[in-house]
N, C-alpha and C positions, 0 to 999 in steps of 0.2 A: 371408470369409477372405482374409487377405493372402498374397501369394506368400512362401513361406518360413516361414509360420506367423504366429501372433499376436504383437503387440508385447508385450514384457515390461512389467510395471508400473514406472513411473519416478516418483521423487518430484518434486513441485512445491511449493516453499516459498512460502507467502503470508504476508507480514509487514506488519502495521500499525505505523506509526511515528507516534505521537500526541503533539501538543503539549499539555502539562498545566500550562502557566504560569497565573498568577493571573488573567490577562485572560480565560481560558476560563470563568471563573465568571460573567462578565457576560452578561446576557440569556439565560441558560440554554444557553450553547453546549456546555458539557461534558455536560449532560444530553442534549442533542440528539445529540451524538456517540455517547454510550453507547446511546441508543435506536436510532439508525440502524444501528449494527453488529449489535445484537441482532436487529433486524428482518430483516436480510439473511442470517443464519445458515441458516435453513431453505432459502433459495434457493441458497446456496452448496452445501449438501448435495445438492440436486437436480442441480446442475451436475456435481458430482463423481461422482454415481451414473450419470450419462449417459455418462461416459467412464471405465470401470474400468481403463484402461491407464495412468491417471495417479493417483498417490497424493497427494492434497492435504493438506499439512501446514501448520498455521496457528500463528502466534505473534504476540506484540505487544510493542512497545518503547515506553516513555514517556520524555519529557524535560521538565524544568522547571529547577530548580536541580540540575544534574547529569542523568544519564540512567541508566535501569535497565531490565531486562526486566520487563515487566508480566506476561506469560505466557511463561516462558522455554523450556519444552519445545516442540519442534515436534510439535504434536498433530494426529492425523488429524481431519479435519473432522467426521466423524460422532461424535467424542467431545469436540469442542471446545465450551467454554462461555465466554461473555464475562463478565469481572469488571469491574464499573463502575470507571471512572477518577474521581479527584478532582483538583482544580486548586489549585496554589499555586506560589509562587516565580517565577523568571525563565525565560528561553528558551534553554537550553544545547543548541542543535541540534547543534553540533559534537560534543558528547559522545555524542549518539545515533549520529552517523555512525561514531564509533570502535567502538561496540558492534556496529553493523551490519557493519562491515568484518570483525570477528572471526567473525561468524556466516556470512559468505560465503566464507571460506577453505576450501581442500580439505586435510584435513577441517576442519570437520564436513560441508561439502558434498561431494558425490560427482560424478565426471565424468559419470555417467549421468543426472544430474538434468535436469529441464526448466528453461527460463529462469524464475527466481523472479519473483514479482509483489510489488512493494514500493509501499505506499501511504503517502505522507507527508502529514500533515494539520497545519496550523498557522494560527493567527489573528493572528500578528504577525511579528516579525523576530528573528533570532538575537541573543542578548546575549553570545555568546562568539565566538572566532575560528574560525568554522565552515569557512572556505574551505580552510584547510590540512587539516582533517579530511576534507573532501569530496574534495580532491585525492588523499589517501591511499586513500580508499574506492575511487576509480576505478582504483587499481592492481590491484584484485582482478578477474580476468576475469569472475566471476559477477556482480559489481556492474555491470560494463559491459554484460553481456548480459541483465541483468534488465529486465523491463517496469517502468518507474518512472513512477508517477502522483503528481502533486502537487495537493492540494486546499486552497485557501485558504478559511478560515472567517471571513467578514466582510470588509468593505472595508479594514480595516487590515492584512490579510494581505499580506506582502511577496511579490508574485508574481515578482519578479526572482530572489529566492532559490529559490523553487520551480522556476523555469525552469532555474536552474543545476543543481539536483538532477536534473531530468528529462534535460537535456543531450542532447536528440535533436531533430533538425530535424523540424518539422511537428507536434510535440506540445506543446501549450500547457497551462499550469496551469489548473485549474478554480477558479471562485470561487462559493462558496455564500453567499448573502446572507441566508438564513433557514433555518429548520429543514427545511422541505419540500425546498428545493434540496439541502441537505446529504444528506438521505435518498436522494434520487434519484441523486446522484453516487456515494455510497457503494454503493448498489445496483448501479449500472453497473460500478464498479470491482471489486466482489466477485462479480459474476455474469457479465456480458458479457465483461469482460476476462479473468476466470478461465477462462471457456469457451474463448476464443481461445487462451490459453496452454496449456490442457490438451488441446486437440483433437489427433487423430492427425496432422494436417498439421504440427504443431509438433514432433513427436517424431522428427524426423530427427536425425542427428548434428550438433549445433550447437556443440559445445564449442570448435571453432576457427573458427566462422562469425561474421561481423560484417557488417551488423547481425543481430540475432536474427530468426528466422523466425516472428515473431508480428505479425500485422496487427491493429491495434486496431479494434474495432467502432465504429460511429457513436455519437456522444454522444446521451444521451436529451434529449428536449424538456422543458424545465423552465419553470415559471411564473415570469415575471419581474415581473409586477404584484403588488403587495401592497396589502392593504386598509388597513393602518395603518402609520405610521412605526415603531411599536413592534415590528413584525414584522421590521425590518431590523437586521442586526448592524453 
């Protein structure tokens, strides 16, 4: 028991922001992304169940030629089901940042929320003027205080752009060069990072604090050797 009673349940928004451009069709990248997220959902539910003081709400945003909500409603993790993404078009990442900005305003966000977790996944570089949209995104306090993770899918992923999105000293973009590495990084982001963000230690009053009171866990060990060049994106 905590002095003064138990902590009230506080919402923690977990948002996937996924690149669905045509290049994601090559070498099974979009299928690997879909499979990785579906594999981690049971583990996300376990993390959420371990900390009932945080209500984990999940949604997904996709971008290619334009951007839209793939799963728009902030859905409790125990009721969340992944819908497979398909790939086509270009890489309008800036349009995704515009939708993300609207989602992180108050309302619909509340002052009592925990720092959101936002996972950006991309295998290329933006084809629109993303920097202006990113600058506007960071005008929202919840965007600044969010735990932002960038995962590059393949060697063509623009890690500089992912670094601009992360925008925090000491946190580098991740690069998945094959399906196994993508699964391991998505598993880490959706379980270990989620656990850190939803732990009681993060549930202090952080609305005016900077940086956020979330310490990222250690990265997983991933296999860097591959048997065949066909395994490399």
